[in-house]
MMTF fields as JSON, N, C-alpha, C and O atoms, coordinates in Angstrom:
{
  "mmtfVersion": "1.0.0",
  "mmtfProducer": "UNKNOWN",
  "numBonds": 427,
  "numAtoms": 428,
  "numGroups": 107,
  "numChains": 1,
  "numModels": 1,
  "chainsPerModel": [1],
  "groupsPerChain": [107],
  "chainIdList": ["A"],
  "bondAtomList": [4, 2, 8, 6, 12, 10, 16, 14, 20, 18, 24, 22, 28, 26, 32, 30, 36, 34, 40, 38, 44, 42, 48, 46, 52, 50, 56, 54, 60, 58, 64, 62, 68, 66, 72, 70, 76, 74, 80, 78, 84, 82, 88, 86, 92, 90, 96, 94, 100, 98, 104, 102, 108, 106, 112, 110, 116, 114, 120, 118, 124, 122, 128, 126, 132, 130, 136, 134, 140, 138, 144, 142, 148, 146, 152, 150, 156, 154, 160, 158, 164, 162, 168, 166, 172, 170, 176, 174, 180, 178, 184, 182, 188, 186, 192, 190, 196, 194, 200, 198, 204, 202, 208, 206, 212, 210, 216, 214, 220, 218, 224, 222, 228, 226, 232, 230, 236, 234, 240, 238, 244, 242, 248, 246, 252, 250, 256, 254, 260, 258, 264, 262, 268, 266, 272, 270, 276, 274, 280, 278, 284, 282, 288, 286, 292, 290, 296, 294, 300, 298, 304, 302, 308, 306, 312, 310, 316, 314, 320, 318, 324, 322, 328, 326, 332, 330, 336, 334, 340, 338, 344, 342, 348, 346, 352, 350, 356, 354, 360, 358, 364, 362, 368, 366, 372, 370, 376, 374, 380, 378, 384, 382, 388, 386, 392, 390, 396, 394, 400, 398, 404, 402, 408, 406, 412, 410, 416, 414, 420, 418, 424, 422],
  "bondOrderList": [1, 1, 1, 1, 1, 1, 1, 1, 1, 1, 1, 1, 1, 1, 1, 1, 1, 1, 1, 1, 1, 1, 1, 1, 1, 1, 1, 1, 1, 1, 1, 1, 1, 1, 1, 1, 1, 1, 1, 1, 1, 1, 1, 1, 1, 1, 1, 1, 1, 1, 1, 1, 1, 1, 1, 1, 1, 1, 1, 1, 1, 1, 1, 1, 1, 1, 1, 1, 1, 1, 1, 1, 1, 1, 1, 1, 1, 1, 1, 1, 1, 1, 1, 1, 1, 1, 1, 1, 1, 1, 1, 1, 1, 1, 1, 1, 1, 1, 1, 1, 1, 1, 1, 1, 1, 1],
  "groupList": [{"groupName": "MET", "atomNameList": ["N", "CA", "C", "O"], "elementList": ["N", "C", "C", "O"], "formalChargeList": [0, 0, 0, 0], "bondAtomList": [1, 0, 2, 1, 3, 2], "bondOrderList": [1, 1, 2], "singleLetterCode": "M", "chemCompType": "L-PEPTIDE LINKING"}, {"groupName": "ARG", "atomNameList": ["N", "CA", "C", "O"], "elementList": ["N", "C", "C", "O"], "formalChargeList": [0, 0, 0, 0], "bondAtomList": [1, 0, 2, 1, 3, 2], "bondOrderList": [1, 1, 2], "singleLetterCode": "R", "chemCompType": "L-PEPTIDE LINKING"}, {"groupName": "TYR", "atomNameList": ["N", "CA", "C", "O"], "elementList": ["N", "C", "C", "O"], "formalChargeList": [0, 0, 0, 0], "bondAtomList": [1, 0, 2, 1, 3, 2], "bondOrderList": [1, 1, 2], "singleLetterCode": "Y", "chemCompType": "L-PEPTIDE LINKING"}, {"groupName": "PRO", "atomNameList": ["N", "CA", "C", "O"], "elementList": ["N", "C", "C", "O"], "formalChargeList": [0, 0, 0, 0], "bondAtomList": [1, 0, 2, 1, 3, 2], "bondOrderList": [1, 1, 2], "singleLetterCode": "P", "chemCompType": "L-PEPTIDE LINKING"}, {"groupName": "LEU", "atomNameList": ["N", "CA", "C", "O"], "elementList": ["N", "C", "C", "O"], "formalChargeList": [0, 0, 0, 0], "bondAtomList": [1, 0, 2, 1, 3, 2], "bondOrderList": [1, 1, 2], "singleLetterCode": "L", "chemCompType": "L-PEPTIDE LINKING"}, {"groupName": "ALA", "atomNameList": ["N", "CA", "C", "O"], "elementList": ["N", "C", "C", "O"], "formalChargeList": [0, 0, 0, 0], "bondAtomList": [1, 0, 2, 1, 3, 2], "bondOrderList": [1, 1, 2], "singleLetterCode": "A", "chemCompType": "L-PEPTIDE LINKING"}, {"groupName": "SER", "atomNameList": ["N", "CA", "C", "O"], "elementList": ["N", "C", "C", "O"], "formalChargeList": [0, 0, 0, 0], "bondAtomList": [1, 0, 2, 1, 3, 2], "bondOrderList": [1, 1, 2], "singleLetterCode": "S", "chemCompType": "L-PEPTIDE LINKING"}, {"groupName": "PHE", "atomNameList": ["N", "CA", "C", "O"], "elementList": ["N", "C", "C", "O"], "formalChargeList": [0, 0, 0, 0], "bondAtomList": [1, 0, 2, 1, 3, 2], "bondOrderList": [1, 1, 2], "singleLetterCode": "F", "chemCompType": "L-PEPTIDE LINKING"}, {"groupName": "VAL", "atomNameList": ["N", "CA", "C", "O"], "elementList": ["N", "C", "C", "O"], "formalChargeList": [0, 0, 0, 0], "bondAtomList": [1, 0, 2, 1, 3, 2], "bondOrderList": [1, 1, 2], "singleLetterCode": "V", "chemCompType": "L-PEPTIDE LINKING"}, {"groupName": "ASN", "atomNameList": ["N", "CA", "C", "O"], "elementList": ["N", "C", "C", "O"], "formalChargeList": [0, 0, 0, 0], "bondAtomList": [1, 0, 2, 1, 3, 2], "bondOrderList": [1, 1, 2], "singleLetterCode": "N", "chemCompType": "L-PEPTIDE LINKING"}, {"groupName": "THR", "atomNameList": ["N", "CA", "C", "O"], "elementList": ["N", "C", "C", "O"], "formalChargeList": [0, 0, 0, 0], "bondAtomList": [1, 0, 2, 1, 3, 2], "bondOrderList": [1, 1, 2], "singleLetterCode": "T", "chemCompType": "L-PEPTIDE LINKING"}, {"groupName": "ILE", "atomNameList": ["N", "CA", "C", "O"], "elementList": ["N", "C", "C", "O"], "formalChargeList": [0, 0, 0, 0], "bondAtomList": [1, 0, 2, 1, 3, 2], "bondOrderList": [1, 1, 2], "singleLetterCode": "I", "chemCompType": "L-PEPTIDE LINKING"}, {"groupName": "ASP", "atomNameList": ["N", "CA", "C", "O"], "elementList": ["N", "C", "C", "O"], "formalChargeList": [0, 0, 0, 0], "bondAtomList": [1, 0, 2, 1, 3, 2], "bondOrderList": [1, 1, 2], "singleLetterCode": "D", "chemCompType": "L-PEPTIDE LINKING"}, {"groupName": "HIS", "atomNameList": ["N", "CA", "C", "O"], "elementList": ["N", "C", "C", "O"], "formalChargeList": [0, 0, 0, 0], "bondAtomList": [1, 0, 2, 1, 3, 2], "bondOrderList": [1, 1, 2], "singleLetterCode": "H", "chemCompType": "L-PEPTIDE LINKING"}, {"groupName": "GLU", "atomNameList": ["N", "CA", "C", "O"], "elementList": ["N", "C", "C", "O"], "formalChargeList": [0, 0, 0, 0], "bondAtomList": [1, 0, 2, 1, 3, 2], "bondOrderList": [1, 1, 2], "singleLetterCode": "E", "chemCompType": "L-PEPTIDE LINKING"}, {"groupName": "GLN", "atomNameList": ["N", "CA", "C", "O"], "elementList": ["N", "C", "C", "O"], "formalChargeList": [0, 0, 0, 0], "bondAtomList": [1, 0, 2, 1, 3, 2], "bondOrderList": [1, 1, 2], "singleLetterCode": "Q", "chemCompType": "L-PEPTIDE LINKING"}, {"groupName": "TRP", "atomNameList": ["N", "CA", "C", "O"], "elementList": ["N", "C", "C", "O"], "formalChargeList": [0, 0, 0, 0], "bondAtomList": [1, 0, 2, 1, 3, 2], "bondOrderList": [1, 1, 2], "singleLetterCode": "W", "chemCompType": "L-PEPTIDE LINKING"}],
  "groupTypeList": [0, 1, 2, 3, 4, 1, 5, 6, 7, 4, 8, 9, 5, 4, 5, 5, 5, 9, 4, 10, 11, 12, 10, 13, 4, 11, 9, 5, 3, 6, 1, 11, 7, 7, 12, 5, 13, 7, 1, 3, 3, 9, 5, 5, 8, 3, 13, 14, 1, 4, 2, 8, 1, 5, 6, 5, 8, 3, 5, 15, 14, 5, 6, 8, 5, 1, 14, 2, 8, 14, 1, 7, 8, 8, 10, 14, 4, 11, 5, 16, 11, 15, 9, 4, 4, 6, 0, 3, 14, 15, 6, 3, 10, 1, 0, 6, 14, 15, 2, 7, 1, 1, 12, 16, 3, 6, 3],
  "groupIdList": [1, 2, 3, 4, 5, 6, 7, 8, 9, 10, 11, 12, 13, 14, 15, 16, 17, 18, 19, 20, 21, 22, 23, 24, 25, 26, 27, 28, 29, 30, 31, 32, 33, 34, 35, 36, 37, 38, 39, 40, 41, 42, 43, 44, 45, 46, 47, 48, 49, 50, 51, 52, 53, 54, 55, 56, 57, 58, 59, 60, 61, 62, 63, 64, 65, 66, 67, 68, 69, 70, 71, 72, 73, 74, 75, 76, 77, 78, 79, 80, 81, 82, 83, 84, 85, 86, 87, 88, 89, 90, 91, 92, 93, 94, 95, 96, 97, 98, 99, 100, 101, 102, 103, 104, 105, 106, 107],
  "secStructList": [7, 5, 7, 1, 7, 7, 2, 2, 2, 2, 2, 2, 2, 2, 2, 2, 6, 6, 7, 7, 7, 3, 3, 3, 3, 3, 3, 7, 7, 7, 1, 1, 1, 3, 3, 3, 3, 3, 3, 7, 7, 7, 1, 1, 7, 7, 1, 7, 3, 3, 3, 3, 3, 3, 7, 7, 5, 7, 4, 4, 4, 2, 2, 2, 2, 2, 2, 2, 0, 0, 0, 0, 0, 2, 2, 2, 2, 2, 2, 2, 2, 2, 2, 2, 2, 6, 1, 7, 6, 6, 1, 6, 6, 6, 6, 1, 7, 3, 3, 3, 3, 3, 7, 7, 7, 7, 7],
  "xCoordList": [0.836, -0.032, 0.885, 1.966, 0.41, 1.131, 0.176, -1.025, 0.727, -0.046, 0.185, 1.327, -0.903, -0.728, -0.402, 0.012, -0.577, -0.311, 0.973, 1.051, 1.968, 3.175, 2.951, 2.359, 3.427, 3.326, 3.92, 3.329, 5.105, 5.804, 4.951, 4.943, 4.209, 3.325, 2.254, 1.993, 1.62, 0.532, 1.093, 0.516, 2.168, 2.809, 3.075, 2.72, 3.698, 4.028, 2.76, 2.752, 1.736, 0.474, -0.211, -0.74, -0.182, -0.767, 0.039, -0.526, 1.369, 2.196, 2.064, 2.027, 1.992, 1.802, 0.494, 0.387, -0.531, -1.824, -1.894, -2.952, -0.747, -0.711, -1.704, -2.289, -1.908, -2.767, -1.943, -1.088, -2.176, -1.386, -2.18, -1.764, -3.302, -4.143, -3.382, -2.64, -3.574, -2.958, -3.481, -4.68, -2.586, -2.987, -2.294, -1.084, -3.07, -2.522, -2.861, -4.02, -1.815, -1.995, -1.957, -1.028, -2.949, -3.077, -3.064, -4.04, -1.97, -1.915, -2.267, -1.502, -3.425, -3.875, -4.788, -5.533, -4.755, -5.726, -7.162, -7.482, -7.986, -9.355, -10.17, -9.639, -11.473, -12.4, -12.63, -13.114, -12.284, -12.404, -11.087, -10.073, -11.083, -9.799, -9.148, -7.944, -9.901, -9.342, -10.46, -11.565, -10.145, -11.127, -10.383, -9.212, -11.118, -10.542, -11.676, -12.836, -11.303, -12.221, -11.758, -10.614, -12.566, -12.254, -12.904, -14.089, -12.119, -12.617, -12.455, -11.353, -13.478, -13.383, -12.784, -12.649, -12.446, -11.933, -12.971, -14.172, -12.506, -13.405, -12.698, -11.601, -13.315, -12.723, -11.377, -10.469, -11.238, -9.995, -8.9, -7.72, -9.294, -8.327, -8.746, -9.715, -8.055, -8.554, -8.227, -8.217, -7.968, -7.713, -8.331, -8.69, -8.448, -8.982, -7.895, -6.697, -8.393, -7.495, -8.114, -9.334, -7.236, -7.617, -7.005, -5.794, -7.825, -7.344, -7.501, -8.629, -6.462, -6.475, -6.091, -5.112, -6.899, -6.679, -6.604, -7.5, -5.489, -5.31, -5.158, -4.385, -5.901, -5.833, -4.784, -4.326, -4.428, -3.514, -4.248, -5.446, -3.498, -3.981, -3.055, -1.907, -3.499, -2.599, -1.337, -1.409, -0.245, 1.048, 0.966, 1.532, 0.28, 0.191, -0.605, -0.497, -1.392, -2.164, -1.571, -2.097, -0.488, 0.069, 0.425, 0.117, 1.049, 1.511, 0.301, 0.265, -0.672, -1.912, -2.677, -3.172, -2.755, -3.447, -2.78, -3.45, -1.406, -0.66, -0.912, -1.111, -0.906, -1.18, -2.605, -2.808, -3.572, -4.924, -5.028, -5.665, -4.376, -4.414, -3.727, -4.244, -2.555, -1.784, -2.43, -2.428, -2.985, -3.571, -4.973, -5.347, -5.738, -7.125, -7.585, -8.176, -7.313, -7.877, -7.269, -8.001, -5.929, -5.344, -5.79, -6.027, -5.904, -6.32, -7.753, -8.025, -8.624, -9.976, -10.013, -10.821, -9.132, -9.061, -8.6, -9.169, -7.629, -7.139, -8.29, -8.53, -8.996, -10.136, -11.198, -11.767, -11.46, -12.433, -11.972, -12.776, -10.718, -10.149, -10.211, -10.648, -9.785, -9.791, -11.2, -11.394, -12.188, -13.56, -14.034, -14.704, -13.693, -14.043, -13.392, -14.056, -12.088, -11.362, -11.653, -11.263, -12.308, -12.672, -13.923, -14.218, -14.662, -15.922, -15.563, -14.474, -16.454, -16.223, -16.008, -16.628, -15.148, -14.824, -16.052, -16.06, -17.066, -18.234, -19.375, -20.492, -19.082, -20.143, -20.525, -19.666, -21.782, -22.232, -21.447, -21.168, -21.093, -20.334, -18.942, -18.497, -18.291, -16.916, -16.879, -15.853, -17.922, -18.03, -18.481, -18.655, -18.673, -19.099, -18.152, -17.434, -18.129, -17.244, -17.725, -18.922, -16.764, -17.029, -16.292, -15.295, -16.792, -16.242, -16.018, -16.868, -14.881, -14.5, -14.115, -13.401, -14.601, -14.265, -14.162, -14.924, -13.205, -13.025, -12.777, -12.044, -13.418, -13.235, -12.269, -12.049, -11.67, -10.714, -11.476, -12.11, -11.423, -12.104, -11.185, -10.553, -11.13, -10.193, -10.319, -11.42, -9.166, -9.176, -9.775, -9.858],
  "yCoordList": [-1.18, -0.004, 1.231, 1.219, 2.305, 3.534, 4.727, 4.634, 5.811, 7.049, 7.991, 8.325, 8.424, 9.226, 10.709, 11.412, 11.189, 12.589, 12.736, 12.237, 13.413, 13.701, 14.987, 15.938, 15.009, 16.195, 17.416, 18.495, 17.214, 18.355, 18.929, 20.147, 18.097, 18.6, 19.484, 20.576, 19.008, 19.786, 21.111, 22.173, 21.044, 22.305, 23.289, 24.464, 22.805, 23.717, 24.254, 25.407, 23.485, 23.924, 25.001, 25.986, 24.781, 25.792, 27.085, 28.178, 26.95, 28.161, 28.905, 30.135, 28.207, 28.844, 29.596, 30.585, 29.151, 29.858, 30.851, 31.42, 31.076, 32.029, 31.655, 32.541, 30.374, 29.94, 29.549, 28.668, 30.158, 29.912, 29.24, 29.276, 28.635, 27.975, 26.809, 26.099, 26.624, 25.491, 24.224, 23.954, 23.418, 22.211, 21.0, 21.011, 19.924, 18.644, 17.581, 17.371, 16.944, 15.866, 14.544, 14.276, 13.72, 12.412, 11.403, 11.297, 10.667, 9.545, 8.315, 7.896, 7.736, 6.581, 5.727, 6.264, 4.452, 3.574, 4.008, 4.281, 4.057, 4.507, 4.052, 3.809, 3.927, 3.667, 4.892, 4.821, 6.06, 7.322, 7.659, 7.77, 7.825, 8.118, 9.391, 9.405, 10.488, 11.824, 12.674, 12.767, 13.286, 14.223, 15.261, 15.1, 16.346, 17.432, 17.968, 18.038, 18.335, 18.938, 20.284, 20.439, 21.294, 22.668, 22.89, 22.615, 23.387, 23.602, 25.063, 25.602, 25.687, 27.155, 27.247, 26.242, 28.427, 28.589, 28.148, 28.235, 27.674, 27.355, 27.668, 28.226, 27.315, 27.615, 26.919, 27.481, 25.725, 24.958, 25.333, 25.327, 25.667, 26.053, 27.37, 27.391, 28.475, 29.798, 30.199, 31.387, 29.242, 29.588, 28.546, 27.448, 28.92, 27.989, 26.965, 27.242, 25.74, 24.687, 23.74, 23.677, 22.981, 22.059, 20.722, 20.61, 19.693, 18.34, 17.62, 17.43, 17.239, 16.589, 15.116, 14.816, 14.208, 12.803, 12.2, 12.376, 11.445, 10.708, 9.234, 8.863, 8.423, 6.977, 6.306, 6.873, 5.107, 4.316, 3.685, 3.409, 3.474, 2.757, 1.608, 1.634, 0.594, -0.481, 0.033, 1.01, -0.57, -0.113, 0.029, 0.969, -0.874, -0.814, 0.39, 0.754, 0.992, 2.182, 3.475, 4.558, 3.355, 4.54, 5.725, 6.876, 5.436, 6.565, 7.237, 8.462, 6.463, 7.031, 7.844, 8.938, 7.278, 7.958, 9.255, 10.255, 9.248, 10.455, 11.527, 12.691, 11.154, 12.135, 12.734, 13.942, 11.845, 12.313, 13.304, 14.35, 12.96, 13.835, 15.176, 16.239, 15.095, 16.34, 17.211, 18.436, 16.605, 17.415, 17.924, 19.019, 17.114, 17.473, 17.72, 18.758, 16.768, 16.836, 18.036, 18.809, 18.155, 19.279, 20.62, 21.579, 20.692, 21.905, 22.269, 23.42, 21.29, 21.514, 21.871, 22.691, 21.241, 21.502, 22.971, 23.678, 23.413, 24.801, 25.777, 26.723, 25.537, 26.398, 26.396, 27.441, 25.228, 25.144, 25.951, 26.668, 25.852, 26.566, 28.084, 28.87, 28.484, 29.869, 30.443, 31.554, 29.686, 30.139, 30.294, 31.273, 29.343, 29.47, 30.677, 31.441, 30.854, 31.926, 33.279, 34.297, 33.331, 34.621, 35.204, 36.387, 34.369, 34.77, 35.596, 35.436, 36.469, 37.214, 36.256, 35.193, 36.626, 35.726, 35.297, 34.217, 36.141, 35.838, 35.215, 35.042, 34.893, 34.285, 32.913, 32.207, 32.541, 31.247, 30.064, 29.108, 30.122, 29.034, 28.912, 27.83, 30.044, 30.042, 29.734, 29.277, 29.958, 29.72, 28.328, 28.013, 27.483, 26.101, 25.118, 25.501, 23.905, 22.887, 22.669, 22.698, 22.454, 22.192, 20.926, 20.542, 20.295, 19.011, 18.964, 19.418, 18.419, 18.231, 16.745, 16.168, 16.158, 14.765, 14.462, 14.971, 13.626, 13.118, 11.622, 11.139, 10.902, 9.456, 9.146, 9.946, 7.962, 7.45, 6.734, 5.71, 7.258, 6.571, 5.42, 5.499, 4.397, 3.308, 2.757, 2.556, 2.524, 2.113, 0.739, 0.237],
  "zCoordList": [-0.034, 0.002, 0.019, 0.608, -0.652, -0.761, -0.528, -0.779, -0.058, 0.153, -1.019, -1.335, -1.669, -2.852, -2.585, -3.507, -1.365, -1.085, -0.259, 0.864, -0.813, -0.062, 0.724, 0.215, 1.967, 2.806, 2.08, 2.063, 1.483, 0.81, -0.273, -0.449, -1.034, -2.096, -1.509, -2.014, -0.422, 0.186, 0.742, 0.511, 1.441, 1.989, 0.863, 0.955, -0.189, -1.342, -2.031, -2.46, -2.141, -2.741, -1.883, -2.398, -0.56, 0.345, 0.292, 0.247, 0.299, 0.217, -1.1, -1.102, -2.204, -3.523, -3.571, -4.295, -2.807, -2.788, -1.666, -1.4, -0.981, 0.175, 1.265, 1.888, 1.509, 2.567, 3.801, 3.713, 4.883, 6.096, 7.22, 8.378, 6.889, 7.855, 8.486, 7.807, 9.786, 10.498, 9.913, 9.978, 9.327, 8.593, 9.112, 9.338, 9.308, 9.771, 8.681, 8.322, 8.193, 7.222, 7.946, 8.708, 7.718, 8.308, 7.158, 6.415, 7.01, 6.087, 6.898, 7.767, 6.615, 7.357, 6.503, 5.683, 6.664, 5.931, 6.294, 7.451, 5.279, 5.471, 4.317, 3.233, 4.524, 3.377, 2.581, 1.451, 3.156, 2.44, 1.804, 2.492, 0.505, -0.238, 0.172, 0.427, 0.249, 0.545, 1.173, 0.637, 2.313, 2.836, 3.66, 4.004, 3.967, 4.725, 5.628, 5.223, 6.839, 7.79, 8.11, 8.537, 7.936, 8.319, 9.676, 9.865, 10.608, 11.97, 12.329, 12.228, 12.726, 13.132, 14.555, 15.253, 14.942, 16.323, 17.335, 17.081, 18.485, 19.596, 20.896, 20.886, 22.024, 23.347, 23.522, 24.135, 23.002, 23.193, 22.222, 22.573, 20.975, 19.937, 19.308, 18.549, 19.593, 19.217, 17.758, 17.438, 16.9, 15.466, 14.549, 14.976, 13.268, 12.297, 11.97, 12.013, 11.633, 11.245, 10.291, 10.138, 9.628, 8.61, 8.831, 9.026, 8.804, 8.935, 7.587, 7.132, 6.975, 5.645, 5.889, 6.572, 5.306, 5.429, 4.093, 3.267, 3.84, 2.576, 2.933, 3.817, 2.238, 2.465, 1.574, 0.581, 1.955, 1.129, -0.055, -0.002, -1.097, -2.282, -2.576, -2.135, -3.304, -3.672, -4.37, -5.115, -4.156, -4.693, -6.194, -6.751, -6.862, -8.347, -8.87, -10.041, -8.0, -8.383, -7.881, -8.137, -7.174, -6.482, -7.407, -7.097, -8.499, -9.331, -9.992, -10.105, -10.42, -11.0, -9.938, -10.207, -8.734, -7.619, -7.261, -7.003, -7.241, -6.924, -7.96, -7.612, -9.229, -10.296, -10.126, -10.249, -9.841, -9.616, -8.495, -8.626, -7.353, -6.205, -6.477, -6.135, -7.098, -7.356, -8.402, -8.274, -9.44, -10.543, -10.278, -10.699, -9.575, -9.395, -7.954, -7.655, -7.075, -5.744, -4.924, -4.307, -4.944, -4.194, -4.804, -4.07, -6.121, -6.776, -6.271, -5.93, -6.236, -5.751, -4.235, -3.799, -3.469, -2.032, -1.835, -1.003, -2.553, -2.445, -2.765, -2.015, -3.883, -4.219, -3.106, -2.792, -2.517, -1.432, -0.219, 0.377, 0.152, 1.305, 0.983, 1.823, -0.2, -0.513, -0.437, 0.056, -0.925, -0.849, 0.6, 0.929, 1.459, 2.872, 3.524, 4.225, 3.296, 3.929, 3.322, 3.895, 2.209, 1.604, 2.246, 2.077, 2.986, 3.644, 4.872, 5.425, 5.302, 6.522, 7.701, 7.76, 8.617, 9.732, 10.563, 11.154, 10.599, 11.388, 10.543, 11.032, 9.31, 8.463, 9.045, 9.573, 8.952, 9.474, 8.918, 9.642, 7.649, 7.004, 7.636, 8.022, 7.722, 8.314, 9.782, 10.286, 10.463, 11.881, 12.259, 13.437, 11.228, 11.45, 10.778, 9.854, 11.201, 10.601, 9.163, 8.876, 8.28, 6.86, 6.449, 7.061, 5.418, 5.013, 3.527, 2.76, 3.093, 1.686, 1.502, 2.322, 0.423, 0.191, -1.304, -2.125, -1.61, -3.003, -2.909, -2.045, -3.833, -3.894, -4.963, -5.873, -4.867, -5.863, -6.956, -6.701, -8.18, -9.323, -9.783, -10.837, -9.003, -9.216, -10.648, -11.161, -11.269, -12.634, -12.805, -13.926]
}
C-alpha cells in the first residue's frame, strides 16, 4: 500500500496559494480516499485549522493515484479553502465545521 499525497506537495500547494491555515496531514488507511475537515476557532483552539486525510492505495495504483491527487484533488481543495477563507470571519459558514471529500475513481 502507498499514500498518494506527499506532505511536501501539500505544503508547497498551500504556500503557493498564500494559505497559512494551521494544517494537519493524516496519512492513514481509510475507506475514504481523501477528505478534509475545516474547523473554526473554539474555546479549546482559538484559530482555524484544517485536517487533511489521505488513504492508502494498492502499490500498483500509487503513481496514477498520486497524479490524480496532485492534478485534481489538491487543486480543488485549495479552491475550497480559498472560498471558505474569503468569507467574513463571522459568516455562518466560516463559523461552522465544513467538510470536503473526494473518492478514488479506481481504474
